[in-house]
C-alpha positions in Angstrom: 0.0 0.0 0.0 1.4 3.4 -1.0 1.3 5.7 2.0 1.1 8.9 -0.2 -2.1 7.5 -1.9 -3.5 6.7 1.5 -2.8 10.2 2.9 -4.5 11.7 -0.2 -7.5 9.5 0.4 -7.6 10.6 4.1 -7.7 14.2 2.9 -10.6 13.5 0.5 -12.4 11.5 3.2 -12.2 14.5 5.6 -14.0 16.6 3.0 -16.7 13.9 2.8 -17.0 13.8 6.6 -17.7 17.6 6.4 -20.3 17.3 3.7 -24.1 16.7 3.8 -23.5 13.1 2.5 -21.4 12.0 5.5 -24.3 10.2 7.3 -25.4 7.9 4.5 -23.8 4.8 6.0 -24.3 5.7 9.7 -27.1 3.2 9.9 -24.4 0.5 10.4 -23.2 2.3 13.6 -26.8 2.3 14.8 -27.1 -1.4 14.3 -23.7 -1.9 16.0 -25.0 -0.1 19.1 -28.2 -2.1 19.1 -26.2 -5.4 18.9 -23.9 -4.3 21.7 -27.0 -3.6 23.9 -28.9 -6.8 23.2 -26.4 -9.6 22.4 -26.3 -12.1 25.2 -25.6 -15.8 24.8 -26.5 -16.4 28.4 -30.1 -15.7 27.9 -32.8 -18.3 27.8 -34.7 -16.4 25.1 -32.3 -16.9 22.3 -34.7 -16.3 19.4 -35.9 -12.9 20.9 -32.3 -12.0 21.7 -31.0 -12.6 18.2 -34.0 -10.8 16.7 -33.4 -7.8 19.0 -29.7 -7.7 18.3 -30.2 -7.1 14.5 -32.5 -4.1 14.2 -32.3 -0.6 12.6 -34.6 2.4 12.5 -34.2 3.1 8.8 -33.1 -0.1 6.9 -32.7 -3.8 7.1 -30.4 -4.1 4.1 -27.5 -5.5 6.1 -29.4 -8.7 6.7 -32.4 -8.6 4.4 -32.5 -7.8 0.7 -34.0 -9.5 -2.3 -33.1 -13.2 -2.3 -31.0 -12.5 0.8 -32.4 -13.6 4.3 -29.5 -14.6 6.6 -31.2 -13.3 9.7 -34.5 -15.1 9.0 -32.7 -18.4 8.4 -30.6 -18.0 11.6 -33.8 -17.4 13.6 -35.2 -20.7 12.1 -31.9 -22.5 13.0 -32.1 -21.2 16.6 -35.6 -22.5 17.0 -34.6 -25.9 15.6 -31.2 -26.3 17.4 -30.5 -23.7 20.1 -27.6 -25.6 21.6 -25.9 -25.9 18.2 -26.4 -22.2 17.7 -24.6 -21.5 21.0 -21.8 -23.8 20.0 -21.2 -22.3 16.5 -21.3 -18.7 17.8 -19.1 -19.6 20.7 -16.6 -20.9 18.3 -16.8 -18.0 15.9 -16.2 -15.5 18.7 -13.3 -17.5 20.2 -10.4 -15.1 19.6 -7.9 -17.8 20.6 -8.5 -19.6 17.3 -7.5 -18.6 13.8 -10.0 -16.4 12.0 -10.0 -18.5 8.8 -10.7 -21.7 10.7 -13.5 -20.1 12.6 -15.2 -18.8 9.5 -14.8 -22.1 7.6 -16.3 -24.0 10.5 -19.2 -21.5 10.9 -20.1 -22.0 7.2 -19.8 -25.8 7.7 -22.1 -25.6 10.7 -24.6 -23.6 8.7 -24.5 -26.2 6.0 -25.3 -28.9 8.5 -28.1 -26.9 10.0 -29.6 -26.3 6.6 -29.5 -30.0 5.8 -31.2 -30.8 9.1 -33.8 -28.0 8.5 -34.7 -29.4 5.1 -34.9 -32.9 6.4 -37.4 -31.8 9.1 -39.3 -29.6 6.6 -39.1 -31.4 3.2 -41.6 -29.1 1.6 -39.7 -25.9 2.6 -38.5 -23.7 -0.3 -35.4 -22.7 1.7 -32.3 -23.6 -0.3 -29.7 -21.4 1.3 -28.6 -20.2 4.7 -27.1 -17.1 3.1 -23.9 -17.2 5.2 -21.7 -18.3 2.3 -22.1 -14.8 0.8 -18.5 -13.9 0.5 -18.3 -13.6 4.3 -20.5 -10.5 4.5 -22.9 -11.7 7.2 -20.1 -13.4 9.2 -18.0 -10.3 9.1 -21.1 -8.4 10.3 -21.3 -10.7 13.3 -17.6 -10.2 14.0 -17.6 -6.4 13.6 -20.6 -6.0 15.8 -19.1 -8.3 18.5 -15.6 -6.9 18.4 -16.0 -3.4 17.0 -12.3 -2.4 17.5 -11.0 -5.6 15.8 -13.1 -6.3 12.7 -14.7 -4.3 9.9 -17.7 -5.2 7.7 -16.3 -7.0 4.7 -17.2 -6.8 1.0 -14.7 -8.5 -1.3 -15.1 -6.2 -4.3 -14.8 -3.1 -2.2 -11.7 -4.4 -0.5 -10.1 -5.4 -3.8 -10.8 -2.1 -5.5 -9.6 -0.2 -2.4 -6.3 -2.0 -2.6 -6.0 -1.3 -6.3 -6.6 2.4 -5.6 -3.9 2.3 -2.9 -1.4 1.1 -5.5 -1.3 -2.5 -4.4 -0.2 -4.8 -7.2 -0.8 -8.2 -5.6 -4.6 -8.1 -5.5 -6.7 -10.9 -4.0 -8.3 -13.0 -6.7 -10.6 -14.7 -4.2 -11.9 -13.9 -0.7 -9.1 -13.3 1.7 -10.6 -12.2 5.0 -7.4 -12.7 7.0 -5.6 -10.2 4.8 -8.6 -7.8 5.0 -8.4 -8.0 8.8 -4.7 -7.1 8.8 -5.2 -4.2 6.3 -8.2 -2.9 8.2 -6.3 -2.8 11.5 -3.3 -1.2 9.9 -5.3 1.5 8.2 -7.2 2.2 11.4 -4.0 2.7 13.4 -2.9 5.3 10.8 -6.3 6.9 10.6 -6.4 7.4 14.4 -3.3 9.6 14.1 -5.4 12.0 11.9 -7.0 13.8 14.9 -9.1 16.2 12.7 -10.5 13.2 10.8 -11.5 11.4 14.0 -13.1 14.5 15.3 -15.2 14.9 12.2 -16.3 11.3 12.4 -17.3 11.7 16.1 -19.2 14.8 15.4 -21.5 13.0 12.9 -22.5 10.4 15.5 -25.7 10.9 17.5 -25.6 10.1 21.2 -28.0 7.3 22.1 -28.3 6.2 18.5 -24.9 5.3 17.2 -22.0 3.3 18.6 -19.4 5.8 20.0 -16.4 3.7 20.9 -13.5 2.8 18.5 -15.0 0.9 15.6 -13.5 -0.4 12.4 -16.8 0.3 10.7 -14.9 3.6 10.0 -12.6 1.6 7.8 -15.5 0.0 6.0 -17.0 3.5 5.4 -13.6 4.8 4.3 -13.1 2.0 1.9 -16.5 2.4 0.3 -16.0 6.1 0.0 -12.5 5.6 -1.6 -13.9 3.1 -4.2 -16.6 5.6 -5.1 -14.5 8.7 -5.4 
């Protein structure tokens, strides 16, 4: 990554943060705050907890779009196999294990649950659990659970961002581990830009958005960079 290109992108991002368009992706920070408030694997009401943890006052597009229903499928899985749900999320959120292994196992567990669901409901039209979506939903779980460690991931955005930063060795397939390393590195550099961080904090609304350190800022920055 060429630091001069990154610095130039920081300067352009500051102008964006000062503009009337700066709030167009803040809905993700709202959902992150809601998740932090409601997520609790110790509760006896797992279905209600999961449903409450993924809410937003303006949009559901992070977990519900046309032909994309990962939240609804996970709610069905919880009803069917609550203990398995606890096991798979406990493993996904175990920071003592490698990230690639956790993600691969999570997708494998979802595959197993989908097979079991279809065997119990043979007339169901459900053919996907929607968690093999290029890691988008899994990265959302991780970024909401560990805001200062993970960013929301979209492969095409990440690849184009690297290209714009002068990187030659671009990922040809999903490389979430590399994305995590790049996100954390860029966030460390960004935090040194005090005026940028102040502009970001000023656009957040108390009681609505997540206020602590969050790598969602890197997601927002990458999307902005790929669009500029």
